[in-house]
N, C-alpha and C positions, 0 to 999 in steps of 0.2 A: 306651231300652226302648217303646213305647209298644205298649197294649192298649187301644183305647177311651177309658173315664177314668181310666187306669189308666199310672201311667208313673215312672219311677226316676229322681232325679236325685244324679247318682255325686258324693261329695264326696269329693274325693282330694286330697291331702296332697305338696305338691311338694318340700316338706323334707322328707320320711322314706323316702327309696327305696325301690321296688316298691309303695308305698302310692298304687295307683291302681285304679280297677277293686274296688276291695277296700272301700272303706265307702259303700254308698249310702243315699238316705234315699225311702220310697215316697210318690208324693201318690195317693188316689185318691178319686173323686168315688160317691156310692150312695145312695142311699133318700134325694135330696136332698141328704146332707152333706156335705162334703170333710175328708177325713182326712188325716193322715200319718203315717207309721209312723215311728222316728226320726230325729228328727231331724241326731244326729251331734251331733260335738264343738263347743264355740266356734269353733273357728279357719273355721270351714268356713259356720257362718250369715248369714256375709255373700255368701257364692256360695248356699246355700241360695236368701235373697229372692232375689236376681236372676233366679232359674231361676224361682222361683215367682210374682215377677209376667208374665214374661214368657211364663208359661203360662195367665196371664190368670188368676192367683186372689190374691184381695183377699179372705178370709175364709177360716178354720180352725175346723171345729167340734171333731174331735176331733182329738189325741196319742193313738196310741198306742206304748207303750216295747215292746219285747222284754224289755228287759233296761233294766238303769241302770251297765252301764259306760259311762267313759268318755268310750268313740268311738259313742255310740250316743246318751249321752241327755243328755251333757256339757252340750249348749247349750242346752236343751229351754227356762229357766229364761230367758233372752236373748229366744230365739224367739216367747216368749208377748208379750215388749213390746211387737211389730207385730201377737200375733193376738190380747188378750186376751179374747176372746168362748171361745177355746178351752178346752178339756173334757181334764186329761193322766189317761191313766188306766195305770195302772202295779200289780205287781203288790203285793200288801200287806205284800209285805219290805222294799221300795222304796219306800213312799211313806217314810214320815220320813227316807230317807237325800237323796232330791231336798229335802223340805225345808229342812230345817239338812245341809248335801252336805259340813260338813268335814272326817268322817272320811273319807268315800266318795273326794274330791280327799287328804288324807292318805297313802290306803290306794291310787289311784293312782299317787299321783309316787313311793312306795314300791316300787313295781310294776313299774313302765313306765318311771320315771325322765323321760330327754328326752322320749321320745315323749310322756309325758303333760305335759310345757310345751311342748311343740309343738302338742296338741288345744287347750292351753288349758284355766285354771283350771273351777269347775262352782259357775256361777249358782246360788240357791237357788229353786225354784219354790212359788210363796204357796199354803198350804196349804188352803186355799178354790179351789183350783182343779187338784189332785189327788187321785186316790183308786184303788180298782179296783170294777168291776162283770163280773160273770160272762156281761151282755152289754149291747153297746155304744149306749148310746142303740136308736131304734128300728131300728136299719140292719139286723140278725138278726148283726149280727156278736159272735161267743161268743169267750171271753175262757176258754184253759185253762192252770192253773198248773203248769207243763214245768221244776223245779228238775232239774242237769244240768248243763247248761253254767253256769249260777250258781243259787244259791240262789232267785232275784229274778227268774227265769226265767218270758216266755208265751208261748204259740203266740195266735195271731188265725185263728178257718178263717171265712173269707167264700163259701157257697156251696160251689162245688170246691174252692176258693183257701185255702191254708195257709202266713198270714203265720208262717214259721218260726224266723228268728231264729236259732240258733246252737243246737241245738235237735240239729240231725243233722251238725252242726258247721260246716268252711269249703270252700267249693265253688270253680273257677278253670274259665273255658273252659279249652279246649285244640279241637286240630284233630280230636283221635280221642278217642274214649271217652269218660271218667266222671274225672274229676281232684276227688279230696274230700282230707277226712281231719280226724281229731275234733280240738275245742275244749276239752281240758281242764284248765283251770288251779284250781291252788290253791281250793277245797275241791273234792276228784270225789270222789265218792260213787259205784262205777261199779251198783248196785243203783237205784240211784235215777235216775239217767240212762236208764240200760233203759228202764225204767217209765216214762219220760217220752214216748220213744221210741216203746215198742209202745202207749202208747194212743193215741199221732196215726198209727202205721198205722191202726190198728183205727179210726177215723175215716173212713177212704180216700178222703182228696184227692186230686183228682185236677190240679193245679197247685202249684208249692208256691216261696216265694220266699227263699231265703237271703239272709240279712242279709249274708254274705261269699258267693258274692255271683251276683245275680242270679233270673229267671221259669226254672223247669224243668218241659218238661209232663208230664214222668213223675213223682208227689210218693212215691208208694210204692216204685219202685225204689232212688231216692235217702234213706230214708226206711228203706229193710232197710242199704241196704249203708252206712249212718252205725250204724246198729245193729249192723250182722257186723264194721266197725271198734270199735268203742268194747272187743267181748268178744276182737279180736286182739292189738288194741294194747296192750291191760290181759297180756298173755300175752306180750308184746314187755318189756316196762320188768317186767315179772316174772324175765324172763329173763337179763335185764342188770344182775339188783339185785348189787350189791356194788362194781362196777364204779366207777375217780373220774369225776368229774360230765363231763371233758371228753372222757375215752375210753369213758363210755357214751352219751354224745348218740349222737355217731357210730358205734356200736356200736349203739344201737336202729334209726337211721335203714337200717343197711345188712341190720341183720334184717326189718325191714319192705320192703323192695326187695323182697327177697325170694319173700315172702310175703301182698304187699298187693297185686293190679297195678292199684288204681284211687290208688293210692298211688304204684306206681311211674312212672304218667303224668307227676309231676313234671318229666319231664326232656324234655318240651313244655311248661312253662315258657319265656318272654321271661326273660334274666339277671337280671334287675333284679326278680320278680317270686321267682323261683329264691330272692335272695339273703333274701328278706320270710320268705316260707316255710318255708326254714332255722331262720330264728332263731325264727320259735314253734312251731318242733317243740320247744325245750327247754323251753318252758314247757308244753306241751302234758303234756311229761315227767313233770315239775315235781309234776305232781298227779296223776296216775297213781301216781307213784313214796310220792304219800307217802301215797295210798289202798293201797296193797300193805304199806305198813308200817305200818299199822294193820291187816292182816290175821295169826294165827298162823303161826306156820312150816311146819305144815302145810298151810294153805289159799295160802301163796306158794309152797310145793313144788309143790304141783297144778297153780296156775294155770305155772308156770315148764315143767314135763310136758305 
């Protein structure tokens, strides 16, 4: 996908079923500066480097991380070996973990297992190369702290274009309509996630880039769908509480198909993408289930009703 000085680099993972047109990095030139958003995991850095070279990119001024999850940021330290002049920007909560990523790597292995192994280890970022700033140099790009998907999540607004990371969840291309779903791994707090989404809605961007996946022209439409989905899906998680884990995921899935028209379009996905999306459903439910577990009995009953 190319638009003037903005282009997408797909970071497909052939060893993982369905991991195509899913992980992506975006490169953009503005105000005479070259930026890269979310360089991806270590395993795809060779492909990223070849793609940048093919596009004639021989310098990066800034690397922007929407968050520090391994599939977005794991290869940052390795990329800096080839672009040592670049400055990395990330949420303040993410800085220390990128400088010393041992806990981040161990946590990735614990949660993702073989998927994390396929992504590759997380290479440290030199402390003098990374930090947070509300404004990205003199590019006019502004950072917004948007915890929800993760406590270390950021969005970046460039004029009318929002680099949204996973603040509104995950999107996939389909032939008819919009397919979206929340992405709420533990630790998830509904009120925090809704606040982040509402603040992005109030910015009124015209266009938006989902980290997973792609650029959309109707940013507000997608942000509002994401907000509504969070509220609906938490209700579904409450309605299926008490069921055994495997049974609960299937019951949750069926509950959603009846009530969420955007998620119900999952049947338009290719078979391998469908497998990927069904696997991630359990991760989203776990985050919501932990949140529901933190509520009082009265609050849970109100949600389920």
